[in-house]
C-alpha positions in Angstrom: -22.1 -11.3 13.9 -23.8 -11.5 10.6 -27.5 -12.5 10.3 -26.9 -15.5 8.0 -23.8 -17.6 7.7 -22.4 -17.5 4.2 -19.8 -19.6 2.5 -17.2 -17.4 0.8 -14.2 -18.0 -1.5 -11.2 -15.7 -1.5 -8.7 -16.1 -4.3 -5.3 -14.7 -3.5 -3.9 -14.5 0.1 -1.9 -11.3 -0.1 -2.5 -8.2 1.9 -6.0 -7.7 0.5 -7.1 -11.3 0.3 -5.9 -12.4 3.7 -7.4 -9.4 5.6 -10.7 -9.8 3.7 -10.8 -13.5 4.5 -10.0 -12.9 8.2 -12.6 -10.2 8.4 -15.4 -12.3 7.0 -14.4 -15.2 9.2 -14.7 -12.8 12.2 -18.2 -12.0 11.0 -19.1 -15.6 11.3 -18.7 -16.9 7.7 -16.9 -19.9 6.4 -14.1 -18.7 4.1 -12.3 -20.9 1.6 -8.9 -19.3 0.7 -7.1 -20.3 -2.5 -3.6 -19.4 -3.6 -1.3 -20.9 -6.2 1.7 -20.6 -3.9 1.7 -24.0 -2.2 4.4 -23.0 0.3 2.3 -20.0 1.4 -0.8 -22.2 1.7 1.1 -24.6 3.9 2.4 -21.9 6.2 -1.2 -20.6 6.6 -2.4 -24.1 7.4 0.3 -24.3 10.0 -0.9 -21.1 11.6 1.8 -18.8 10.3 0.8 -15.5 8.8 3.2 -14.7 5.9 2.7 -10.9 6.0 3.1 -8.3 8.7 -0.2 -6.5 9.4 -1.0 -5.4 13.0 -3.8 -7.5 14.5 -4.2 -9.8 11.6 -2.5 -12.8 13.2 -4.8 -12.5 16.2 -8.0 -12.4 14.0 -6.9 -15.4 12.1 -6.0 -17.4 15.2 -9.4 -16.5 16.8 -11.4 -17.6 13.8 -9.2 -20.5 12.6 -12.0 -23.0 12.4 -13.8 -20.9 9.8 -10.7 -20.4 7.6 -9.8 -23.0 5.1 -6.6 -22.8 2.9 -6.1 -24.7 -0.4 -4.5 -24.5 -3.8 -7.6 -26.0 -5.5 -9.9 -23.5 -7.1 -12.6 -26.1 -7.7 -13.0 -26.8 -4.1 -13.7 -23.2 -3.3 -16.3 -23.1 -6.0 -18.1 -26.0 -4.6 -18.0 -24.5 -1.1 -18.9 -20.9 -1.9 -21.2 -19.0 -4.1 -19.3 -15.7 -3.8 -15.7 -15.8 -4.9 -13.7 -12.7 -3.9 -10.8 -12.2 -6.3 -7.8 -10.5 -4.7 -4.8 -11.3 -6.9 -2.1 -8.8 -8.0 -2.4 -6.4 -10.9 1.1 -4.9 -11.0 2.0 -2.2 -13.6 3.5 -3.3 -16.9 6.3 -1.4 -18.6 3.7 0.6 -20.5 1.9 1.7 -17.3 -1.1 -0.5 -17.9 -2.3 -2.8 -15.2 -1.1 -6.4 -15.7 -4.3 -8.4 -15.7 -2.7 -11.8 -16.4 -3.5 -13.1 -12.9 -7.1 -11.9 -13.2 -7.6 -13.7 -16.5 -5.8 -16.8 -15.2 -8.5 -17.0 -12.4 -11.3 -16.5 -14.9 -10.0 -19.1 -17.3 -9.3 -21.6 -14.4 -12.8 -21.4 -13.0 -14.7 -24.5 -13.9 -18.3 -24.2 -15.3 -20.5 -24.1 -12.3 -22.6 -27.1 -11.6 -25.5 -24.9 -10.7 -26.5 -21.3 -11.0 -25.9 -18.9 -8.2 -22.2 -18.3 -8.4 -20.5 -14.9 -8.8 -17.0 -13.5 -8.7 -16.5 -10.3 -6.6 -13.5 -8.2 -7.9 -11.4 -6.9 -5.0 -8.3 -6.5 -7.2 -7.8 -3.0 -8.6 -8.6 -3.1 -12.3 -9.1 -0.5 -15.1 -12.5 0.5 -16.1 -13.9 -1.9 -18.6 -12.4 -5.0 -17.0 -15.7 -6.2 -15.6 -17.3 -5.9 -19.0 -14.4 -7.8 -20.6 -14.7 -10.6 -18.0 -18.4 -11.0 -18.6 -17.8 -11.3 -22.3 -15.1 -13.9 -21.6 -17.4 -15.8 -19.4 -19.9 -15.9 -22.3 -17.3 -17.2 -24.7 -16.4 -20.0 -22.3 -19.9 -21.1 -21.6 -19.8 -19.7 -18.1 -22.4 -17.0 -18.6 -24.2 -18.1 -15.5 -21.4 -16.5 -13.4 -22.5 -13.2 -11.9 -20.0 -10.3 -11.6 -19.6 -7.7 -8.9 -17.0 -4.9 -8.6 -16.3 -4.3 -4.9 -13.0 -2.3 -4.8 -10.9 -2.5 -1.6 -9.9 0.6 0.4 -7.8 -1.1 3.1 -4.8 0.9 4.3 -1.7 -1.2 5.0 -0.9 -0.9 8.7 -4.5 -0.3 9.6 -6.2 -2.9 7.3 -8.0 -4.9 10.1 -9.6 -1.8 11.5 -10.5 -0.6 8.0 -12.3 -3.8 7.3 -14.2 -3.6 10.6 -15.0 0.1 10.1 -15.0 1.0 6.4 -15.8 4.6 5.6 -17.8 3.3 2.6 -18.4 0.1 0.7 -18.6 0.4 -3.1 -20.6 -2.2 -5.0 -20.9 -2.2 -8.8 -23.1 -4.7 -10.6 -25.8 -5.0 -13.3 -28.5 -5.8 -10.8 -29.6 -9.1 -9.5 -28.8 -11.4 -6.6 -25.0 -11.1 -6.5 -24.8 -7.3 -5.7 -27.5 -7.8 -3.0 -25.6 -10.7 -1.5 -22.4 -8.7 -1.3 -24.3 -5.8 0.3 -25.7 -8.2 2.8 -22.2 -9.4 3.8 -21.1 -5.9 4.6 -24.4 -4.8 6.2 -23.4 -5.7 9.8 -20.5 -3.2 9.6 -23.0 -0.4 9.4 -21.1 1.7 6.8 -22.4 3.7 3.9 -22.9 1.6 0.8 -22.5 3.0 -2.7 -24.5 0.9 -5.2 -23.5 1.8 -8.8 -22.6 0.3 -12.2 -19.5 -1.8 -12.7 -17.4 0.7 -14.6 -18.2 3.5 -12.1 -17.2 1.3 -9.2 -13.9 0.5 -10.9 -13.3 4.2 -11.4 -14.0 5.1 -7.8 -10.9 3.2 -6.6 -8.6 4.6 -9.2 -9.9 8.2 -8.8 -9.7 8.0 -5.0 -6.0 6.9 -4.9 -5.1 9.4 -7.7 -6.6 12.3 -5.7 -4.8 11.3 -2.5 -1.6 11.0 -4.4 -2.2 14.4 -5.9 -2.6 15.9 -2.4 0.7 14.4 -1.4 2.6 15.7 -4.4 1.0 19.1 -4.0 2.1 19.5 -0.4 5.6 18.2 -1.3 5.8 21.0 -3.9 4.6 23.5 -1.3 7.3 22.2 1.0 10.0 22.8 -1.6 8.8 26.3 -2.2 8.7 26.9 1.6 12.4 26.0 1.7 13.1 28.5 -1.0 11.2 31.4 0.6 11.7 30.7 4.4 8.2 29.6 5.2 7.4 26.5 7.4 5.3 23.9 5.6 4.0 22.6 8.9 2.3 25.9 9.6 1.1 26.2 6.0 -0.4 22.7 6.1 -2.1 23.5 9.5 -3.6 26.6 8.1 -4.8 24.8 4.9 -6.2 21.8 6.7 -8.6 23.9 8.8 -10.5 24.7 5.6 -13.2 22.1 5.5 -13.0 22.1 1.7 -9.4 20.9 1.9 -9.1 19.0 5.2 -5.9 18.0 7.1 -5.4 14.5 5.7 -2.6 13.8 3.3 -1.0 17.2 3.8 2.2 15.8 5.3 5.2 16.4 3.2 8.0 13.8 2.9 10.2 12.1 0.4 7.5 10.7 -1.8 4.7 8.1 -1.6 5.1 4.4 -2.4 3.4 1.1 -1.7 1.3 -1.2 -3.7 -1.6 1.2 -4.5 -0.8 4.8 -5.1 2.0 4.6 -7.7 0.3 1.7 -9.6 -3.1 3.3 -9.6 -1.9 6.7 -10.6 0.0 5.2 -13.5 -2.9 3.0 -14.4 -5.4 5.8 -14.5 -3.0 8.0 -16.5 -2.6 5.1 -19.0 -6.3 4.4 -19.1 -7.0 8.0 -20.0 -4.2 7.9 -22.7 -5.6 4.7 -24.2 -8.9 6.5 -24.4 -7.4 9.4 -26.2 -7.2 11.8 -23.3 -3.9 13.2 -21.9 -4.2 13.4 -18.1 -1.7 16.2 -17.6 -2.3 16.6 -13.8 -1.3 12.9 -13.1 1.8 13.3 -15.3 2.9 16.1 -12.9 2.0 14.0 -9.8 4.2 11.2 -10.9 7.1 13.5 -11.8 7.0 15.3 -8.5 6.9 12.1 -6.6 10.0 10.7 -8.4 11.9 13.9 -7.9 11.0 14.2 -4.3 12.8 10.9 -3.5 16.0 12.3 -5.0 15.9 15.6 -3.2 17.3 13.9 -0.1 20.6 13.4 -1.9 20.8 17.2 -2.6 20.2 17.9 1.1 23.0 15.6 2.1 25.3 17.2 -0.4 24.4 20.7 0.9 25.7 19.8 4.3 28.4 17.2 3.5 29.7 18.3 0.1 30.7 15.3 -1.8 29.2 12.1 -0.4 31.8 9.8 -1.9 33.0 7.6 0.9 30.6 9.0 3.4 28.5 6.6 5.5 24.7 7.3 5.4 22.3 5.5 7.8 18.7 4.8 6.5 16.2 4.6 9.4 13.3 2.6 8.0 12.9 0.8 4.7 9.2 -0.1 4.3 7.1 2.4 2.4 5.2 3.3 5.5 5.1 2.3 9.2 3.3 -0.8 10.5 3.9 -2.9 7.4 6.7 -4.8 5.9 5.7 -3.9 2.3 8.6 -2.7 0.2 6.7 -2.2 -3.0 7.7 1.2 -4.5 9.3 2.2 -1.2 11.3 5.5 -1.3 14.2 3.7 0.4 14.8 1.7 -2.8 15.4 4.8 -4.9 17.3 6.5 -2.2 19.7 3.6 -1.5 20.4 3.1 -5.2 21.1 6.9 -5.6 23.4 7.0 -2.6 25.4 4.0 -3.7 25.7 5.3 -7.3 27.1 8.6 -5.8 29.8 6.7 -3.9 28.3 6.7 -0.4 28.2 3.7 2.0 24.7 2.8 3.1 23.7 1.0 6.3 20.0 0.4 6.9 17.6 -0.7 9.6 13.9 -1.5 9.7 12.1 -3.1 12.6 10.0 -5.5 10.5 10.8 -5.1 6.7 14.4 -6.4 6.6 13.5 -9.8 5.1 11.5 -8.2 2.3 14.1 -5.4 1.9 17.0 -7.9 1.4 15.3 -9.2 -1.7 14.9 -5.8 -3.3 17.6 -3.5 -2.0 20.6 -2.9 -4.4 23.7 -4.8 -3.7 26.0 -3.0 -1.3 23.5 -2.0 1.3 24.5 -3.2 4.7 21.8 -4.2 7.2 21.9 -3.5 10.9 20.1 -5.2 13.8 19.2 -2.0 15.5 18.8 1.7 14.9 21.8 2.6 17.0 23.8 0.0 15.1 22.9 1.6 11.8 24.0 4.9 13.2 27.4 3.7 14.3 30.1 5.8 12.5 27.5 7.4 10.2 28.3 10.8 8.7 24.5 11.4 8.3 21.2 9.7 8.9 18.0 9.9 7.0 14.6 9.1 8.5 12.9 7.2 5.7 10.0 5.5 7.5 8.4 7.1 10.6 8.4 4.1 12.9 7.6 5.2 16.5 10.9 3.8 17.8 12.8 6.3 15.6 10.8 9.2 17.0 11.7 8.0 20.5 15.4 7.7 20.0 17.8 9.0 22.6 19.5 11.7 20.6 22.4 12.1 23.0 23.2 8.4 22.4 22.8 8.9 18.7 25.3 11.8 18.8 27.8 9.6 20.6 27.5 6.9 17.9 27.7 9.1 14.8 30.8 10.4 13.3 29.0 13.3 11.6 26.1 15.4 12.9 23.5 15.6 10.2 19.9 14.2 10.6 17.6 14.5 7.6 14.0 14.0 8.7 12.4 12.7 5.5 8.9 12.5 7.1 8.9 15.6 9.4 8.2 13.2 12.2 11.1 14.1 14.6 11.3 16.8 17.2 13.8 19.3 15.7 14.7 20.9 19.0 15.4 17.5 20.7 17.7 16.7 17.8 19.5 20.0 18.1 19.9 19.9 21.8 22.0 16.8 21.3 24.4 18.8 19.2 23.1 17.4 15.9 22.1 19.3 12.8 18.4 18.9 11.8 17.1 19.1 8.2 13.4 18.5 7.5 11.2 18.8 4.5 10.0 22.4 4.1 10.6 23.2 7.7 12.1 26.6 8.5 
């Protein structure tokens, strides 16, 4: 429990905003949540959580009396001195972050009736955004608003625990009460706090995600070389990860990264550098490797099946990672589109992401109600998302359902020997 009860505003009730709101409510604060989507607000008022995030519904239910949901921004401003902004900043066609929602919030904020209000930026924004917003506040006569950059590092699928136990809290400000107030909010969590300037705080988030994306693309390249020379990437990654300078995290090869953060933030940092006159060559390669990795699955299928025209391929998992229903930049989207374009029939199953997937998957994808249902009559199956239920499949039952024998393990999550004992052919990523 925090030492003093604060009244907080959270603007935007997506993955970041809703977890942040629930977390602060659990710490004992009153939280006023604002969203322009009236239907979503009503669902939240009715006790329905519109996103899938393990543990989130329980936290919201347990702290319901401290959570208030509205479409009215002015009400949140009256009730809270700190307004956490957690709206979307999707990439534009140029690769820049789309800040339209950010500036819509800035412009919609009424002039405060008293001093002592600040916005706290949780949305991922390019360096220089905070300075631009402060200038905009001045032009609108809202210069009394404070500004703090406090980037989020919540991992989808583990966001509740990440809020409770952050490995660091980054706070960027120009000095004054607002940065201290944000630091006080996070103090009960006992995590390291990085106090810095606004632009450096903005860069921390972009640089962190770009580096993790680089590790993923690097190990995917190593996996591809391992396939060519007969090495096993699992053993290679194990040997690399024991070096404390490298570490074992994010050294798991697969069919490419996705989600709402890594692709967007890598592109945004590359574009930011380009706009500043610097060509970030490394990130160009990271992006290219990631896109090609998603398409290598088709080559694996063709290696075993020959032409895939008329062949039935089962996709096990659709979300970009387990324990979430987020389909943004999911590898399954590219894979399904590529398979359909090459003449294959695609049947897919995901334990939680089907509703989101139906809105984004290309026309022609057939959805199944179970994993075994998706595998019925399949010539091949691809593990796209490493949900635990796929790792625990009865492979003898799978072999009886399938017409063909090929299992492509796109996440190196399955037991190759268990698959082979069932009479199936196993193909991993960089595995011998």
